[in-house]
N, C-alpha and C positions, 0 to 999 in steps of 0.2 A: 693692582688692586687698591682702592681706596673705601676706608670705613668712616662713618660719621658718628661722633658721639652728640646726641642731641640736648646739649645743655643751653640755656638762654645766654646771650650776650650780656656782659656786664654793662650797665648804665652809669651814668655819672654820679659822683659822690664826692665827699670832702675826704682830704688827706688824713689817713688814720695817723695816731700820735708817733708811730714808729718810722713815719716817712724820713729819709734822711736827704743829704744833699744830691743823692741820685735821682730822687724823685723831683727835687727842685730844679735839677738840670734839664730834665725832661719837660718839666711845665714852661720852662723859659725858651725851649728848642722850637725853632721854626720848622723843624722837619716832622713834629708831631701833627698829625690830622685828627683834630678834635672830634670829627665826624665818626671816626672809627679806623682801626689798622688791623692788618693781619700780621700776626707776630710768627716769625719762623723759630719754632720751639725745639731745640734739640734736647732740653732737659738738663743741659750743663749750667754752670753758674752764671754766665753772661745773659744767656736768652731767658733763663728763669728770672733773673733781676729786671730784665727789660719787661718782661710780661706784668711781673708784679708792680714794677714802677709806673707802667702806663695805668694799670688798674687804679693805683693810689691816687693818680691825679684825675681820674675819672673819664678815661678814655675808653670808649666802647672796643673791645678787643675779640678776635677769633684766633686761635692758635692752630698752626699748621706743623705737623710732625711727619717727618719722613725716615723711615727705617731702612738704611742701607743694606742690610743684613750682611755686613761685613765682619762682624765679630758675633761670638755666641751668645754675649749677653745683651745684644741689642734689642731683642724681644722683651726681656725684663725692663729695660729701660723705657721702652714704648709704654708698658703698664704702668710705670711711675709717672711718666708724663700725662697719661690719661687719668691718673689719680689727682695730680696737680690741678689739672684743668677742672675735674668734677669738684675738688674743694673750693675753688673759688668761681664756680658756676660760669665756666668758659667754654663756649662751643669749640670743639676740637674736630679738626679735619686731619686725618691720619692715613698716611699711606706707605707702602713698603716695595722695595725693588722687586720686580718678578723677572727681569730679563738679564742676561749677562753684561757686565759693563763693557763699554767700548775699549777697544785695544788701546795701549799706550798707557800713560800714567794713571794709576788707579785713583788719585786724589782728584785729577781733572775729569776723569769720567765720572766720578761719584758727584762732583760738583755740577757737571752737566745735568745728570739725573734729577738732583735736588732742585735745581732752578726750574727744570721742566715741571716737577711736581708743584713747585710754589705758584708757577703761572697759572697751572691748571685750577690750584686751590683758591687764587685770588679771583678767577672767573666764577667759581663756584659760590663764593661767599658774597660776590658783587661789592667788594672793597677796592679803592683805587690805590691804596699804598701798602706795600710790605716792609715792615721793620725788621732788621738784621741787627744782630746783637754785638758786632765788632766794636771793640774798645780802643782806648788811646794806647794801650800796650800792642794790640794787633796792628795798629797804625805803624808803630815805631818798627815792630818786626818786619812788616812788609816793606817799608822804606830801605831797611838793611838788605833784605833779600833782593829787592829791586836793583839797588846800588851794586849788588854782587854780580848782577847779571848785565851790569852796563846800561841800565836804564837812564833815561833823560828827565825832562821836567815832570812828565806824567808820572813816572816811577817815583821821583822824589816826593810826589804828592801822597805815596802810599796807597790810597784807595779813596774814591770819591764819596762823598757824603750823600750824593743822591746820584742815581742813575736809572732814568726811566722811572717806573713805579717804586724801586728800591730805595730805602733811606736807612742810614745808619745813625741814628740819634745818640749813640753813647761813644762817638769818637773823641769826645773831650772827657770822658770818664775812665778812671784808671782801674785797673783790675782788684787793686787794694780797696777802693770804694765799692766795688761790687761785692766782694767779700763782707765788708762791714754792713753793707745793707741787708744781705743775706742773713747773717749773723744777728743783727737787730730783730729779725722776724723769725728767727729760730727754724730757717729752712735749710734743709741739707738736699743740694741739688745732686744730680747725677755726675759723677766723675769719670770722664772717657779716659781710660788707660793709655790710649794712644797718644794723648798729650804729653806723656812721658817717655814716649819712644824715640829714642835718638837716631833711628834711622831716617827720620823726616828732617829735612832742612830747618823748617820753621821750629821745630822743637830743640834742635842744636842751638838755633839763635837765642831762643827764649831761655834755655837752661844753661848755656855755657858762654855764648858770645856777649849777650847784653850784660850778664853780671860782671863778667871781666872788664868790660867797658866801663860800667858804671864804678867799679872799684878804682879803675885809674883816673876817670874823670867822673867825679860825683855830680849827678844832675844832667848826664848826657842825654838820657832818655827824654826828658823833658825839653831840652835844647832841640834835639831831632823833631820832636812833635810841633814845636813852635816853628822850626823850619819848613816841615811838611804842610803846615798851615798857609805859611806865605807862598810855597809853591802851588797850593791849590788855588790861590787867588790868581796867580799868574797863568795857571793852566786853563782857568775858566775864560780868561781872555784870549788864549790861544784856541780854545774850543769854539769860541764865538767867530772868531776870524775864519777858522776853517770850515765851519758850517756854511759861511757864506760862499766858500769856494765849491764845497761838495754838492750844494742845492740839496734836492730830494730824491735824486737818482743814484746810478751805480758808476758815475764817470765824472772826472774832472778835467779842466782844460790843461794842455801840456804846458803852454806859455805861462798861464797863471800859476801851475805849480813849480815852475823854474824860478819864477820872480818871488815866490812865497819864501819866508824864512824857514830854517829847518824845523823848528818846533811846529809851525803851522802847517807845513807839508806832511810832517809825520802825522799830524792829527788827521788830516784829511784822508791818509791811508787807513788809519784806524776806523773812522766813520764809514769809509765805503766798505770796508771789509766787514765790519760788524753788521752792516744791513744785510748782508748775505750769510754770513756764518754766525751771528749772535755775538754776545759779549764773550762767550768762550767756545771754542779756543781762539784766544786773541793774538796779536801779532808781537812777536818778541823783537828785541833791539836788532838782530841780524836781518829779519824780513824788512825792517824799516830802512836800514842802509842799503839794502839790494833794491828795494823800490825807489828810494832816492837816486840811485846810480842809473836805474832803468829810465826814470823820467829826464834826468840831466844829460845823460850821454847814450841812451840807448837808440837803437833803430826802429823805424816803424815796422811793427809785426813782431818785435820782441815780446816774449811773455815769460812770467814765472809762476810757479804754483806755490800757493800759500795755503795755511791751516783751514780746516773746514771745507776742503774740497773746492776752494776759491782760486780762480785763475785771474792774474791781472796782465792784461794785453796793452802794449802801446799802439794806439791807433794814430792815423794821420795828424788828428787835432786833439785827441784826449787820452787819457788813461783810463781804460775800461776795465771793472772787476766783473766777473761773471761765474756762476756754477753752472752753466749750460755748456755741454760739450758740443763740439763741432757735430753738425748732422751727419748720421752714417750716409755714406755714399749709396744711392741705390744701384742695385745690378743693372749694368747697361750693356747692350750689344750694338753693333753697328749694322743698321739694315740699309740694303740697298734695292733700287729698282731702276728700271729703264726710265729716262726722262729727257725731254728735249731741251731742257734749261728753263725751270720754274723759278719764281722769285722768292720761294720759302725762305724765310729768314733763319729757319732752325737746321738749314741743310747746306751742304757743299755739293759740288758737282766735278766729277772726275771722268777722264777717257776709260773705256772698258778694259784697256789692257794693264792698266795700273794696279799693283798689289797693295790693298789696304791693310793696315795693321792697327789695332786699337791697342794702347799702351798708356804708361803713366810716366810721370816726370822722373827724369834722371838727370845727373851732372853733365853739363856741356852742351845742351840742346841750344839751337839757334834756328832762326827762320827769317824769311822776307816778307814781313807782313804786308799785305795789300792795304792801302794804294801806293804807299811810298816805295816798296820794293827794297830798302836798305836792310842788310842783314843785322839782326839784333838778337841778343841773348835772350831766351825765353824768360829769364829771371826778371829782366828790365821790362819786359812786355807786361808781365803780371803786375809788377809794382807800379808801371804806369796806369794799368786798368785798376788799381786799388784793390786788388784781390788779396784777402787777409792772409798773412803767413801761414797760419794754422790750416788753411784750406787748400793751399797750393798743390801739396803732394796728392790730394785725392782728385784732382781735375782729370777728366778722361782726355787723352791726345790721339789725334789719328795721324799715322805715319802713312806716306805714299812711297812705295818702292824703298823703304827704310829711312826716309827722311821725314823730319816733322812737317806736316803739310796743314794741320788745321787744329787750332783749339777752340773748340764749340763755344760759341757765344762771346767769344773775345778776339780772335785772330785767324785769319786765313792767308796762307803762303801766295804771294803775288803770282806764282806760276800757276795757280789754279783760280785765278781772278774771274769773275763772271764774264763770259764771252771768250775766254782766252784758251780754255781747255778743251774745245771740241766737245761739249756737254753731251754725255751719253749716259752717265750713271748718277742718279740722285741718291746721296748717302746722308743719314741722319743717326742720331742716337735714339735708342728706344729702350724701356724697360725690358729686363730679362730676369728670369728666376735664378739664374747663376750668374755671378760676376764673370766678366770675360775680360778684364784689364790683363795685360801682359800676354795675351794669347792670340793666336794668329786666326784670320778669317779669309776665306775665299769669297769673291763678290758673287752673289747670286742674282742672276738676271733671268727674269721669266721672258717668255716668247711675247713679243709684241702683237 
């Protein structure tokens, strides 16, 4: 459900006397769109300061507030957000969660729901840019969390300043500056009690780990912030190189991936995956390692499952990511009729005394495919025919007197080669209401 508070957008104006360095930083930021911005407004200190700072420098704004309805007090907080917007004549687009959260991490599921709302709100107000209120402190906390998970260059960056329509213009602004800005305007924001809940890893980093590190190494937070900025520059170059390999589809060449550096290869994986699954859920370090092993040492047809119901499969020439499942096999039956030996490409011909059985793939199957007649494994025949690995077990097979005789559309045993079987019965696969794989059939011959 979405509700609209119909206040006019703020238009340009001069900075008020109480503007602080926060407003000056926003005024100098290349991330600020002077034509107008949608502000993700939780009502907390950071997003409130972002909204008021943009107003202070004359940027037209619309606010978007999403009530996750995870805490009893969230309804009252939504009302405070509405009051804040009304007091500053800002249009508010407000929504709340009406469906259960997806399974798994509650924080991750809430994030997915929030971004879906923000995407819809951006379309609603016809603005190109959504401003998020992550600060320098958030950046440093994210760096530590990412490093704890074994992240590489992208993790050392912390979080990007821009991703698609989303920008973070406060990544160089510290939380202390936020509080100073709000104090100077006598604004008391919403204080989310979950920000003090030590059950959450980010809160433990914020309230326990970082203070200890700062006591041991004063200024460490700012040094980590500077290192993240350097990593962001390097990551930008990696992303540019990866974009050239990933193109605009859902696959990348195997040889190009093998030759790419590890950071570029990992970024290709991220870009391909994000096109199918969105920004969240993203790939973790172990996913990237597994994908790297798949590309450098996997066999054609090998596949792995990734977050967001995405499957990565190694093809003959490329790594392909897809959310499509293999098509369900249509129920099939083996139909027979008398025939003097037609040239139908969809049929095979057998003598009337042969018992035919329709079955499926199992270990150890071999046949002598026409025209060469050399005994080969079914596995090798399917590989040479470039049948994708995930489809091989679903192929219907025809057995004659218990031995593999025909793989429809792929191979026919040379014993039943055209003109050699004393053609009497025409056999072909037809659609059936009931699947008949692994069941036995008697040939049905009509009178000629």
